[in-house]
Structures are given as structure tokens and as C-alpha cells.
N, CA, C and O atoms as a GROMACS GRO file, in nm:
protein
  308
    1MET      N    1   4.477   3.329   1.982
    1MET     CA    2   4.407   3.201   1.977
    1MET      C    3   4.465   3.110   2.085
    1MET      O    4   4.586   3.097   2.098
    2ASP      N    5   4.376   3.049   2.162
    2ASP     CA    6   4.426   2.962   2.269
    2ASP      C    7   4.451   2.821   2.218
    2ASP      O    8   4.419   2.787   2.104
    3ARG      N    9   4.508   2.742   2.305
    3ARG     CA   10   4.550   2.605   2.270
    3ARG      C   11   4.432   2.518   2.224
    3ARG      O   12   4.445   2.439   2.131
    4ALA      N   13   4.318   2.534   2.291
    4ALA     CA   14   4.200   2.455   2.255
    4ALA      C   15   4.154   2.488   2.113
    4ALA      O   16   4.120   2.398   2.037
    5GLU      N   17   4.152   2.615   2.078
    5GLU     CA   18   4.112   2.655   1.943
    5GLU      C   19   4.212   2.604   1.840
    5GLU      O   20   4.173   2.563   1.730
    6GLU      N   21   4.339   2.606   1.874
    6GLU     CA   22   4.441   2.553   1.783
    6GLU      C   23   4.418   2.405   1.755
    6GLU      O   24   4.431   2.360   1.641
    7ARG      N   25   4.383   2.330   1.859
    7ARG     CA   26   4.356   2.186   1.841
    7ARG      C   27   4.232   2.164   1.755
    7ARG      O   28   4.228   2.075   1.670
    8ILE      N   29   4.130   2.247   1.778
    8ILE     CA   30   4.008   2.234   1.699
    8ILE      C   31   4.038   2.263   1.553
    8ILE      O   32   3.995   2.189   1.464
    9ILE      N   33   4.111   2.370   1.527
    9ILE     CA   34   4.145   2.406   1.390
    9ILE      C   35   4.226   2.295   1.324
    9ILE      O   36   4.200   2.260   1.209
   10GLN      N   37   4.323   2.241   1.394
   10GLN     CA   38   4.403   2.133   1.336
   10GLN      C   39   4.318   2.012   1.304
   10GLN      O   40   4.336   1.949   1.200
   11ASN      N   41   4.225   1.981   1.392
   11ASN     CA   42   4.134   1.870   1.368
   11ASN      C   43   4.047   1.895   1.246
   11ASN      O   44   4.027   1.806   1.164
   12LEU      N   45   3.996   2.017   1.234
   12LEU     CA   46   3.914   2.052   1.119
   12LEU      C   47   3.994   2.044   0.989
   12LEU      O   48   3.945   1.993   0.888
   13LEU      N   49   4.118   2.095   0.992
   13LEU     CA   50   4.204   2.086   0.874
   13LEU      C   51   4.228   1.940   0.836
   13LEU      O   52   4.222   1.905   0.718
   14ASP      N   53   4.255   1.858   0.935
   14ASP     CA   54   4.278   1.715   0.909
   14ASP      C   55   4.153   1.647   0.852
   14ASP      O   56   4.163   1.549   0.779
   15ALA      N   57   4.036   1.701   0.887
   15ALA     CA   58   3.910   1.645   0.839
   15ALA      C   59   3.872   1.696   0.701
   15ALA      O   60   3.772   1.653   0.644
   16GLY      N   61   3.952   1.788   0.647
   16GLY     CA   62   3.924   1.834   0.512
   16GLY      C   63   3.871   1.975   0.500
   16GLY      O   64   3.840   2.020   0.389
   17TYR      N   65   3.860   2.045   0.611
   17TYR     CA   66   3.817   2.185   0.605
   17TYR      C   67   3.932   2.271   0.553
   17TYR      O   68   4.049   2.240   0.577
   18CYS      N   69   3.899   2.379   0.483
   18CYS     CA   70   4.002   2.474   0.444
   18CYS      C   71   4.016   2.578   0.557
   18CYS      O   72   3.926   2.589   0.642
   19PRO      N   73   4.126   2.653   0.560
   19PRO     CA   74   4.148   2.748   0.670
   19PRO      C   75   4.034   2.847   0.691
   19PRO      O   76   4.000   2.878   0.805
   20SER      N   77   3.975   2.897   0.583
   20SER     CA   78   3.866   2.994   0.601
   20SER      C   79   3.743   2.928   0.663
   20SER      O   80   3.672   2.990   0.741
   21GLU      N   81   3.718   2.801   0.628
   21GLU     CA   82   3.606   2.729   0.690
   21GLU      C   83   3.630   2.709   0.839
   21GLU      O   84   3.536   2.713   0.918
   22CYS      N   85   3.755   2.688   0.877
   22CYS     CA   86   3.790   2.671   1.019
   22CYS      C   87   3.759   2.798   1.097
   22CYS      O   88   3.700   2.793   1.205
   23LYS      N   89   3.798   2.910   1.042
   23LYS     CA   90   3.773   3.038   1.110
   23LYS      C   91   3.624   3.063   1.122
   23LYS      O   92   3.575   3.107   1.226
   24ASP      N   93   3.551   3.037   1.014
   24ASP     CA   94   3.405   3.053   1.018
   24ASP      C   95   3.344   2.961   1.122
   24ASP      O   96   3.252   3.001   1.195
   25PHE      N   97   3.393   2.840   1.129
   25PHE     CA   98   3.342   2.741   1.223
   25PHE      C   99   3.351   2.792   1.367
   25PHE      O  100   3.255   2.780   1.444
   26LEU      N  101   3.465   2.848   1.402
   26LEU     CA  102   3.486   2.895   1.540
   26LEU      C  103   3.394   3.010   1.577
   26LEU      O  104   3.368   3.032   1.695
   27ARG      N  105   3.344   3.082   1.479
   27ARG     CA  106   3.254   3.195   1.506
   27ARG      C  107   3.109   3.151   1.526
   27ARG      O  108   3.027   3.229   1.575
   28LEU      N  109   3.079   3.030   1.490
   28LEU     CA  110   2.941   2.981   1.497
   28LEU      C  111   2.901   2.946   1.640
   28LEU      O  112   2.986   2.911   1.722
   29PRO      N  113   2.770   2.957   1.670
   29PRO     CA  114   2.722   2.906   1.799
   29PRO      C  115   2.741   2.754   1.804
   29PRO      O  116   2.750   2.689   1.700
   30GLU      N  117   2.746   2.699   1.923
   30GLU     CA  118   2.776   2.557   1.941
   30GLU      C  119   2.681   2.466   1.864
   30GLU      O  120   2.724   2.367   1.805
   31GLU      N  121   2.552   2.497   1.864
   31GLU     CA  122   2.456   2.412   1.791
   31GLU      C  123   2.486   2.412   1.642
   31GLU      O  124   2.476   2.308   1.577
   32ASP      N  125   2.522   2.526   1.588
   32ASP     CA  126   2.557   2.533   1.446
   32ASP      C  127   2.687   2.460   1.418
   32ASP      O  128   2.703   2.400   1.311
   33GLN      N  129   2.779   2.464   1.512
   33GLN     CA  130   2.903   2.387   1.496
   33GLN      C  131   2.873   2.238   1.488
   33GLN      O  132   2.926   2.168   1.403
   34LYS      N  133   2.787   2.191   1.577
   34LYS     CA  134   2.750   2.049   1.576
   34LYS      C  135   2.685   2.011   1.443
   34LYS      O  136   2.715   1.906   1.386
   35GLU      N  137   2.596   2.098   1.395
   35GLU     CA  138   2.529   2.071   1.268
   35GLU      C  139   2.630   2.069   1.153
   35GLU      O  140   2.622   1.984   1.064
   36ARG      N  141   2.723   2.161   1.155
   36ARG     CA  142   2.826   2.168   1.050
   36ARG      C  143   2.911   2.040   1.052
   36ARG      O  144   2.945   1.987   0.946
   37LEU      N  145   2.944   1.991   1.172
   37LEU     CA  146   3.022   1.868   1.182
   37LEU      C  147   2.944   1.748   1.128
   37LEU      O  148   3.000   1.663   1.057
   38GLU      N  149   2.816   1.742   1.161
   38GLU     CA  150   2.734   1.632   1.110
   38GLU      C  151   2.723   1.636   0.958
   38GLU      O  152   2.729   1.533   0.892
   39ASN      N  153   2.708   1.757   0.903
   39ASN     CA  154   2.700   1.771   0.758
   39ASN      C  155   2.830   1.726   0.691
   39ASN      O  156   2.828   1.657   0.590
   40LYS      N  157   2.943   1.766   0.748
   40LYS     CA  158   3.073   1.728   0.693
   40LYS      C  159   3.091   1.577   0.701
   40LYS      O  160   3.143   1.515   0.608
   41ARG      N  161   3.049   1.519   0.812
   41ARG     CA  162   3.061   1.374   0.829
   41ARG      C  163   2.981   1.300   0.722
   41ARG      O  164   3.029   1.204   0.662
   42ARG      N  165   2.856   1.346   0.699
   42ARG     CA  166   2.773   1.285   0.595
   42ARG      C  167   2.839   1.299   0.458
   42ARG      O  168   2.838   1.205   0.377
   43GLU      N  169   2.896   1.416   0.432
   43GLU     CA  170   2.963   1.441   0.304
   43GLU      C  171   3.080   1.344   0.285
   43GLU      O  172   3.097   1.286   0.177
   44ILE      N  173   3.160   1.327   0.388
   44ILE     CA  174   3.276   1.238   0.380
   44ILE      C  175   3.231   1.093   0.364
   44ILE      O  176   3.291   1.017   0.287
   45LEU      N  177   3.125   1.054   0.435
   45LEU     CA  178   3.074   0.917   0.421
   45LEU      C  179   3.023   0.891   0.279
   45LEU      O  180   3.044   0.783   0.224
   46THR      N  181   2.958   0.990   0.221
   46THR     CA  182   2.910   0.976   0.084
   46THR      C  183   3.027   0.956  -0.011
   46THR      O  184   3.022   0.871  -0.100
   47GLU      N  185   3.133   1.036   0.008
   47GLU     CA  186   3.253   1.021  -0.074
   47GLU      C  187   3.317   0.884  -0.053
   47GLU      O  188   3.363   0.821  -0.148
   48LEU      N  189   3.319   0.839   0.071
   48LEU     CA  190   3.377   0.709   0.102
   48LEU      C  191   3.300   0.596   0.035
   48LEU      O  192   3.360   0.504  -0.021
   49HIS      N  193   3.167   0.603   0.040
   49HIS     CA  194   3.086   0.500  -0.023
   49HIS      C  195   3.104   0.500  -0.174
   49HIS      O  196   3.110   0.395  -0.237
   50ALA      N  197   3.113   0.619  -0.232
   50ALA     CA  198   3.136   0.627  -0.377
   50ALA      C  199   3.272   0.568  -0.413
   50ALA      O  200   3.284   0.496  -0.512
   51ALA      N  201   3.373   0.598  -0.334
   51ALA     CA  202   3.506   0.542  -0.359
   51ALA      C  203   3.504   0.390  -0.344
   51ALA      O  204   3.568   0.319  -0.421
   52ASN      N  205   3.430   0.341  -0.246
   52ASN     CA  206   3.419   0.196  -0.226
   52ASN      C  207   3.351   0.131  -0.346
   52ASN      O  208   3.392   0.023  -0.389
   53ASP      N  209   3.248   0.195  -0.399
   53ASP     CA  210   3.182   0.141  -0.518
   53ASP      C  211   3.278   0.133  -0.636
   53ASP      O  212   3.278   0.035  -0.711
   54ARG      N  213   3.361   0.236  -0.653
   54ARG     CA  214   3.458   0.235  -0.762
   54ARG      C  215   3.561   0.124  -0.742
   54ARG      O  216   3.601   0.058  -0.837
   55LEU      N  217   3.603   0.104  -0.617
   55LEU     CA  218   3.698  -0.004  -0.588
   55LEU      C  219   3.637  -0.140  -0.619
   55LEU      O  220   3.705  -0.228  -0.672
   56GLU      N  221   3.511  -0.158  -0.586
   56GLU     CA  222   3.445  -0.285  -0.615
   56GLU      C  223   3.440  -0.310  -0.765
   56GLU      O  224   3.458  -0.424  -0.810
   57CYS      N  225   3.417  -0.205  -0.844
   57CYS     CA  226   3.417  -0.221  -0.990
   57CYS      C  227   3.555  -0.264  -1.039
   57CYS      O  228   3.567  -0.355  -1.122
   58LEU      N  229   3.658  -0.200  -0.988
   58LEU     CA  230   3.794  -0.237  -1.028
   58LEU      C  231   3.828  -0.378  -0.983
   58LEU      O  232   3.891  -0.453  -1.058
   59ASP      N  233   3.788  -0.415  -0.864
   59ASP     CA  234   3.814  -0.551  -0.815
   59ASP      C  235   3.745  -0.654  -0.902
   59ASP      O  236   3.801  -0.760  -0.930
   60TYR      N  237   3.623  -0.624  -0.946
   60TYR     CA  238   3.551  -0.716  -1.033
   60TYR      C  239   3.626  -0.735  -1.165
   60TYR      O  240   3.640  -0.847  -1.214
   61LEU      N  241   3.673  -0.624  -1.223
   61LEU     CA  242   3.747  -0.634  -1.348
   61LEU      C  243   3.877  -0.711  -1.330
   61LEU      O  244   3.914  -0.792  -1.414
   62ARG      N  245   3.947  -0.687  -1.221
   62ARG     CA  246   4.070  -0.761  -1.193
   62ARG      C  247   4.041  -0.910  -1.181
   62ARG      O  248   4.116  -0.993  -1.232
   63TYR      N  249   3.932  -0.944  -1.113
   63TYR     CA  250   3.891  -1.083  -1.097
   63TYR      C  251   3.863  -1.146  -1.233
   63TYR      O  252   3.904  -1.259  -1.260
   64GLN      N  253   3.793  -1.072  -1.319
   64GLN     CA  254   3.762  -1.123  -1.452
   64GLN      C  255   3.890  -1.150  -1.532
   64GLN      O  256   3.902  -1.254  -1.598
   65TYR      N  257   3.985  -1.058  -1.527
   65TYR     CA  258   4.112  -1.078  -1.598
   65TYR      C  259   4.187  -1.198  -1.543
   65TYR      O  260   4.242  -1.278  -1.619
   66GLN      N  261   4.192  -1.212  -1.412
   66GLN     CA  262   4.263  -1.324  -1.351
   66GLN      C  263   4.200  -1.456  -1.393
   66GLN      O  264   4.271  -1.552  -1.426
   67ASN      N  265   4.069  -1.463  -1.392
   67ASN     CA  266   4.001  -1.586  -1.433
   67ASN      C  267   4.025  -1.617  -1.580
   67ASN      O  268   4.044  -1.732  -1.618
   68ARG      N  269   4.023  -1.513  -1.662
   68ARG     CA  270   4.047  -1.535  -1.805
   68ARG      C  271   4.188  -1.586  -1.828
   68ARG      O  272   4.210  -1.676  -1.909
   69MET      N  273   4.284  -1.530  -1.757
   69MET     CA  274   4.422  -1.574  -1.772
   69MET      C  275   4.438  -1.719  -1.726
   69MET      O  276   4.511  -1.795  -1.789
   70LYS      N  277   4.372  -1.757  -1.618
   70LYS     CA  278   4.379  -1.895  -1.570
   70LYS      C  279   4.317  -1.991  -1.671
   70LYS      O  280   4.372  -2.098  -1.696
   71ARG      N  281   4.204  -1.951  -1.728
   71ARG     CA  282   4.139  -2.037  -1.829
   71ARG      C  283   4.229  -2.055  -1.950
   71ARG      O  284   4.241  -2.165  -2.003
   72GLU      N  285   4.293  -1.946  -1.993
   72GLU     CA  286   4.383  -1.953  -2.108
   72GLU      C  287   4.503  -2.042  -2.078
   72GLU      O  288   4.547  -2.118  -2.164
   73GLU      N  289   4.556  -2.032  -1.956
   73GLU     CA  290   4.668  -2.117  -1.916
   73GLU      C  291   4.628  -2.264  -1.918
   73GLU      O  292   4.703  -2.350  -1.964
   74ASN      N  293   4.508  -2.291  -1.866
   74ASN     CA  294   4.459  -2.429  -1.863
   74ASN      C  295   4.436  -2.484  -2.004
   74ASN      O  296   4.460  -2.602  -2.029
   75GLN      N  297   4.390  -2.400  -2.095
   75GLN     CA  298   4.366  -2.444  -2.231
   75GLN      C  299   4.498  -2.466  -2.306
   75GLN      O  300   4.508  -2.555  -2.391
   76ASN      N  301   4.597  -2.384  -2.276
   76ASN     CA  302   4.727  -2.393  -2.344
   76ASN      C  303   4.822  -2.490  -2.273
   76ASN      O  304   4.924  -2.531  -2.329
   77GLY      N  305   4.788  -2.525  -2.151
   77GLY     CA  306   4.876  -2.592  -2.061
   77GLY      C  307   4.912  -2.730  -2.080
   77GLY      O  308   4.989  -2.785  -2.001
   0.00000   0.00000   0.00000
């Protein structure tokens, strides 16, 4: 394996591919490689958006607790 392939594999691993997917990727024609990269990118973006939605839910709950605690402090204060 040459240096360029090693860099590609490392990049794919860093992007979430498993070793067998990396080997399969290198065997594909260039157009299929591009399509595979686009599919992986869409998959990661979908995961990212879902994680962001979950974070927003948690942030909302944290905000609600903080406001409730402030109201209670003001009432007891």
C-alpha cells in the first residue's frame, strides 16, 4: 500500500469507516467512491442534526429548572 492510500484509509477511519469498509472503498471506481463519500456525509449530518435536537431538549429542560429555582429564591428571599 502506498502513502496516498494510507492517508486515504486514515481519513476514512477518522470519518467513522471501519477497516473493512476502507478496503472496500479503495477497490471501488472513482465515481462510486465519490457517491460513497456523499452518502457517508449525509449519514453523519443526519446524526449531527439528531444530536443537536437532543441537546436543544436538554438545554430547554436546564433553562426550565434554572428559572424555577430563581422563582423559588425570589419567593423565599
